[in-house]
C-alpha positions, 0 to 999 in steps of 0.5 A, spaced: 500 500 500 502 507 498 501 511 504 503 519 504 504 522 511 503 529 511 506 534 517 511 528 520 518 530 522 519 524 527 519 519 522 516 514 527 509 513 523 513 512 516 518 507 519 513 503 522 508 503 516 514 501 512 516 495 517 509 492 515 511 492 508 508 499 506 511 504 501 511 510 505 513 517 503 512 523 509 513 530 508 514 536 512 517 543 511 522 541 516 527 535 515 525 529 518 529 527 525 531 520 522 534 523 516 530 519 511 531 522 504 527 523 498 526 516 495 529 515 489 523 514 484 519 512 490 522 505 490 523 506 498 520 510 503 523 516 505 521 524 507 520 530 502 522 537 505 516 542 502 509 544 502 504 538 503 499 540 498 505 542 493 508 535 494 502 531 493 500 535 486 508 533 484 507 526 486 501 525 482 504 529 476 509 523 477 504 518 477 505 516 484 498 517 488 497 514 495 492 509 497 491 512 504 494 519 507 495 521 514 496 528 516 499 530 523 498 538 523 501 541 529 496 541 535 496 548 537 492 550 530 487 545 532 485 546 539 481 552 542 486 552 548 491 556 543 486 562 542 489 567 547 
């Protein structure tokens, strides 16, 4: 299964899904903490540094589209407790 993980820098979810045999690409504007790099022609799991939506458009134009996508935006922007 092809899996795209947006807004993940730790690499934890990506590496665990890859261990289960999935082809996983993660993306964030920051580098991954496990130093995974962009996969060569998407033959292995890796991390892309860039905008999530622009990266999805680029991957789609290259013929790669995920079967599943997970997104982990920073919780600060999802909660009302940050509205001070």
